[in-house]
C-alpha positions, 0 to 999 in steps of 0.5 A: 499500500502507498506510504502516504495512504498508510500515514494519512490513515495514522494520522486519522486514528490518532485524531480520532482516538483523541477526540474520543477521549474529550467526548467521554470526558477522559482528557484532552485530545493532545496531551498536557497542552491547553486550549483548542483541543484540550479544554474540552468542557464547555467553559463559556470564557473559551467560547466567548473569546472564539467570538460567540456571544452569551446567547448563543453559549446558553442557547444550546443543550448542556454538554454541546459546547465543548470549547472547541474551535478557532472562531465562530462560523455562524458569523460568516455563515449569514444563515436563512431560514429554510436552508440545508446546512452541514457542519464538518467535524460536529463534535457535541453538536454546538454549531449544528444546534445554533444553525438549527435555530437560524434555519428554523423548522423548514430547514435541516442541519447535518453533522459529520464526525468520524469519532463514534463517541461524538456522535453518540454524545451530539445525538443525546444532546439533540434529543435533550434539546428537541432539535428535530431538525438536526441529525448526525452522521459518522463519517470522514469529512474526506468521504462525506455520507452526503448526497451530491448536490444537496446542501446550501451551506457548509460550516466547520470550526477548526477541523479541516486543518486536522485532515491529512488530505484537504484537497479531498476535503474540498473535492467532497464540499464542492460535490455536495454543495448545490450550485451557489452553495457556499462555505463559511469556515473558521479555521487555521492557517500557517503563517511561517513554516513550522519547525520540524520538531513541530511538524513531527509532533503528534500533540501539535497536530491534535492541537490544530497547529502542525496540520495547518497549511499556508493562505496561499496554498489554501486559496489555490486548492479552492480555485483549483476545485472550481470555487469562486469568490474566495476569501480568506480573512486572518484574524491576528487577535487569534494569537491570544488564545492560539498561544495556550494550544501549543508552545509558540504556536501563535508565531506560526499559525492564526485563525482566519475566516474562509468564505467561497461560493460554488458556481 
């Protein structure tokens, strides 16, 4: 088998195993560091730093807000009643439940996550919160369990950087979006080349650092895939919380708002 295929699968397994621990309360996903991936238990101060309002934080079922992410894709998406929304790496369902409120009873929200423990947690949260227009599906974001041309908006919060094959992710995003469908993603991008030690660190990968790619590389992936109106806006203020993820992380990565449209 191709070495890259084996390596990519190892990365997915590592990420899934660590997030399973987050979902079950067995510890952070990435060892001793704190922040994006390892501060999992819904601390309001973390979510507020990421751009969520107090009303948003209090509007979801208990346990849905796990303190994960690097921004607020809801603020980018401008969701409308009746739309179908897909959340990549939906975790405990935080962004899905917020989206469900915006699209209303006529809309639909689908969350996809590759970790069974997260899917189980999110489904329980949906039941507890009475969210009839939200469903959660087990799957990898490189192989979405979603029909072609069936989604209006795709959101994601600090998850695509964890994929070892980002081109495959955006190919799938393009496939499932309807014409004029849009993406509204909060993620991290690389500002500078990472030191070799950081590149090879499992903890740095799970901490949303080592898997980041540059703005130029991300932009080219989106354009090659066929997306139009590509916008990638850096969020320099994210250094304040990124520095808690992994030692010196703020020197190498930055949160970004990523938007594009399928024509």
